[in-house]
KEMIMAR-995430 format. One record per atom (N, C-alpha, C, O, CB): y, x, z; residue in one letter. Coordinates in steps of 0.02 Angstrom, whole numbers, padded with zeros to 5 digits, always signed. Glycine has a CB too. Layout:
BEGIN
YXZA/...
//
This chain:
BEGIN
-02659+04140+04211M/-02647+04127+04282M/-02713+04132+04320M/-02767+04123+04292M/-02614+04058+04293M/-02707+04147+04384T/-02765+04156+04426T/-02761+04111+04487T/-02707+04101+04515T/-02772+04229+04448T/-02818+04083+04507A/-02821+04042+04567A/-02832+04087+04628A/-02874+04132+04626A/-02876+03987+04562A/-02795+04073+04681K/-02801+04111+04743K/-02814+04061+04799K/-02780+04010+04804K/-02737+04154+04757K/-02863+04077+04841T/-02879+04034+04898T/-02841+04059+04959T/-02842+04118+04975T/-02955+04032+04911T/-02808+04013+04994I/-02770+04029+05054I/-02809+04004+05115I/-02830+03947+05117I/-02698+03998+05052I/-02818+04049+05164A/-02858+04033+05223A/-02814+04016+05283A/-02756+04035+05286A/-02904+04092+05240A/-02843+03981+05330A/-02809+03963+05392A/-02797+04026+05434A/-02842+04066+05442A/-02850+03911+05432A/-02736+04034+05460P/-02722+04092+05501P/-02750+04086+05572P/-02763+04136+05605P/-02648+04104+05504P/-02758+04024+05595I/-02782+04012+05664I/-02827+03950+05663I/-02825+03911+05616I/-02722+04001+05713I/-02868+03941+05715P/-02908+03880+05719P/-02867+03823+05748P/-02817+03834+05782P/-02971+03892+05763P/-02888+03761+05733G/-02853+03703+05761G/-02866+03642+05717G/-02919+03635+05686G/-02778+03715+05766G/-02818+03597+05716T/-02820+03537+05675T/-02766+03543+05621T/-02708+03556+05637T/-02810+03472+05718T/-02786+03533+05558F/-02740+03540+05502F/-02708+03473+05486F/-02742+03423+05478F/-02777+03568+05440F/-02642+03474+05480Y/-02604+03414+05461Y/-02564+03428+05398Y/-02531+03480+05393Y/-02556+03392+05519Y/-02567+03382+05350R/-02530+03390+05287R/-02461+03359+05291R/-02422+03367+05244R/-02569+03359+05231R/-02445+03324+05345R/-02379+03292+05351R/-02348+03308+05419R/-02384+03322+05467R/-02386+03215+05342R/-02281+03306+05423P/-02248+03323+05486P/-02260+03272+05542P/-02259+03291+05601P/-02174+03329+05474P/-02272+03210+05524S/-02289+03157+05573S/-02324+03101+05534S/-02319+03098+05473S/-02225+03130+05611S/-02360+03057+05570P/-02399+03006+05535P/-02359+02960+05489P/-02386+02933+05441P/-02435+02964+05585P/-02295+02950+05504D/-02254+02905+05463D/-02214+02941+05409D/-02172+02910+05376D/-02207+02867+05508D/-02227+03005+05399Q/-02192+03045+05349Q/-02238+03062+05290Q/-02299+03064+05298Q/-02164+03110+05380Q/-02209+03075+05231P/-02251+03095+05174P/-02276+03166+05184P/-02249+03204+05225P/-02211+03090+05108P/-02328+03186+05147P/-02354+03254+05152P/-02301+03306+05134P/-02255+03291+05096P/-02415+03263+05106P/-02308+03366+05162F/-02262+03420+05145F/-02265+03433+05070F/-02214+03438+05036F/-02279+03484+05185F/-02326+03440+05044K/-02338+03455+04973K/-02399+03416+04950K/-02444+03400+04989K/-02348+03531+04961K/-02401+03401+04885A/-02458+03367+04854A/-02489+03413+04802A/-02457+03459+04777A/-02436+03299+04823A/-02551+03399+04786E/-02585+03437+04734E/-02546+03430+04669E/-02526+03375+04650E/-02658+03413+04724E/-02535+03486+04635G/-02496+03487+04573G/-02424+03508+04584G/-02389+03523+04536G/-02498+03420+04541G/-02400+03508+04647D/-02331+03529+04662D/-02323+03604+04652D/-02371+03643+04661D/-02312+03509+04734D/-02263+03624+04634M/-02247+03695+04631M/-02226+03718+04700M/-02190+03683+04736M/-02190+03709+04578M/-02248+03778+04719L/-02231+03808+04784L/-02189+03870+04774L/-02199+03908+04726L/-02295+03824+04824L/-02143+03881+04820A/-02106+03944+04824A/-02131+03979+04887A/-02153+03946+04934A/-02028+03933+04825A/-02127+04044+04888A/-02147+04081+04948A/-02107+04054+05007A/-02046+04048+05004A/-02135+04158+04939A/-02142+04039+05061G/-02110+04013+05121G/-02111+03938+05127G/-02097+03911+05181G/-02040+04035+05123G/-02129+03901+05073D/-02134+03828+05078D/-02189+03808+05127D/-02243+03837+05125D/-02148+03797+05008D/-02175+03761+05170V/-02226+03736+05217V/-02272+03688+05180V/-02249+03641+05148V/-02192+03702+05278V/-02338+03700+05186V/-02387+03656+05154V/-02425+03615+05206V/-02460+03567+05188V/-02436+03698+05113V/-02419+03633+05269G/-02453+03596+05322G/-02439+03626+05390G/-02402+03674+05397G/-02528+03594+05309G/-02471+03597+05440L/-02466+03621+05509L/-02536+03628+05538L/-02581+03591+05520L/-02423+03572+05552L/-02544+03677+05582I/-02606+03682+05621I/-02587+03673+05694I/-02545+03708+05720I/-02643+03751+05608I/-02620+03624+05725E/-02606+03608+05795E/-02660+03635+05840E/-02720+03625+05828E/-02599+03532+05805E/-02639+03670+05893V/-02684+03695+05944V/-02652+03679+06011V/-02598+03705+06026V/-02698+03773+05935V/-02684+03638+06050M/-02660+03621+06117M/-02586+03598+06116M/-02546+03622+06156M/-02668+03681+06164M/-02570+03553+06071K/-02503+03523+06064K/-02450+03572+06039K/-02390+03556+06043K/-02482+03495+06130K/-02470+03629+06014T/-02424+03677+05983T/-02437+03676+05908T/-02494+03686+05886T/-02433+03749+06012T/-02385+03663+05869F/-02391+03656+05797F/-02365+03719+05763F/-02307+03738+05772F/-02353+03593+05771F/-02408+03751+05724T/-02391+03811+05687T/-02387+03795+05613T/-02436+03771+05584T/-02444+03868+05700T/-02329+03807+05581P/-02323+03793+05509P/-02368+03840+05469P/-02376+03899+05485P/-02250+03800+05487P/-02396+03813+05416V/-02434+03852+05367V/-02388+03857+05306V/-02377+03807+05271V/-02505+03820+05349V/-02362+03916+05292A/-02315+03926+05237A/-02349+03962+05179A/-02394+04003+05190A/-02253+03966+05261A/-02327+03946+05119A/-02353+03979+05059A/-02335+04053+05060A/-02277+04070+05074A/-02326+03945+04994A/-02382+04095+05046E/-02371+04167+05045E/-02336+04188+04981E/-02296+04235+04981E/-02437+04205+05053E/-02351+04153+04926T/-02322+04168+04861T/-02306+04103+04826T/-02329+04050+04846T/-02369+04212+04818T/-02267+04107+04773G/-02253+04049+04733G/-02310+04035+04685G/-02351+04078+04670G/-02188+04058+04695G/-02311+03973+04660G/-02362+03953+04612G/-02373+03878+04615G/-02335+03842+04647G/-02428+03990+04625G/-02425+03856+04582K/-02442+03784+04579K/-02498+03769+04628K/-02551+03802+04627K/-02462+03763+04507K/-02488+03720+04671L/-02539+03699+04719L/-02594+03662+04680L/-02582+03607+04655L/-02509+03654+04776L/-02652+03692+04676L/-02707+03662+04637L/-02743+03608+04676L/-02751+03552+04651L/-02757+03716+04617L/-02765+03624+04737R/-02800+03574+04777R/-02807+03596+04849R/-02809+03656+04865R/-02870+03560+04747R/-02811+03546+04892F/-02826+03558+04962F/-02902+03559+04969F/-02937+03523+04933F/-02794+03503+05009F/-02927+03600+05014L/-02999+03608+05023L/-03025+03573+05085L/-03083+03581+05104L/-03017+03681+05025L/-02981+03535+05118L/-03000+03494+05175L/-02951+03436+05179L/-02899+03436+05147L/-03001+03536+05241L/-02968+03387+05219E/-02928+03326+05225E/-02877+03332+05281E/-02883+03375+05325E/-02973+03266+05236E/-02828+03289+05280D/-02779+03284+05334D/-02815+03270+05399D/-02859+03227+05402D/-02726+03229+05318D/-02797+03305+05452E/-02824+03297+05519E/-02895+03326+05527E/-02928+03311+05577E/-02824+03225+05537E/-02918+03366+05480D/-02982+03400+05487D/-02976+03459+05535D/-02924+03492+05538D/-03009+03423+05419D/-03029+03472+05571A/-03033+03533+05612A/-03041+03592+05565A/-03075+03587+05514A/-03092+03530+05665A/-03010+03648+05583V/-03013+03708+05541V/-03024+03769+05585V/-02999+03773+05641V/-02948+03715+05498V/-03062+03816+05559M/-03073+03880+05594M/-03030+03934+05563M/-03012+03929+05504M/-03149+03900+05591M/-03012+03984+05600A/-02974+04040+05573A/-03013+04071+05516A/-03073+04084+05522A/-02959+04094+05628A/-02980+04083+05460G/-03013+04111+05401G/-03044+04061+05354G/-03066+04079+05299G/-03065+04158+05423G/-03046+03997+05374Q/-03074+03945+05331Q/-03025+03929+05275Q/-02965+03924+05288Q/-03090+03880+05372Q/-03048+03922+05213P/-03004+03905+05158P/-02967+03839+05168P/-02999+03788+05185P/-03043+03903+05092P/-02902+03839+05157L/-02860+03779+05164L/-02844+03748+05096L/-02852+03688+05086L/-02796+03795+05201L/-02820+03789+05050Y/-02798+03764+04985Y/-02802+03819+04933Y/-02807+03878+04949Y/-02727+03735+04989Y/-02798+03798+04869E/-02798+03845+04814E/-02730+03840+04779E/-02702+03786+04771E/-02856+03832+04764E/-02705+03897+04758I/-02641+03901+04723I/-02651+03941+04659I/-02688+03990+04658I/-02585+03934+04767I/-02619+03919+04606E/-02621+03957+04542E/-02560+04002+04541E/-02503+03979+04544E/-02621+03908+04480E/-02573+04067+04538V/-02517+04116+04539V/-02510+04151+04473V/-02466+04194+04466V/-02528+04167+04594V/
//
């Protein structure tokens, strides 16, 4: 298996959960299917889902919940 790094498609604030009182979309070690939402990026009160491009195992997030992120910045690693 190979690790693949997934980058942010847009700049903004990265959220791992749909709202503060909800559990994270995915946790490290979870299996992902293509299209699974792993987080949200918020820009000016607009939330854009970050969906898995391919299936595999979520190895680790490369930033914390509510961190600022730039377009192209690595978000997470997946084992494909």
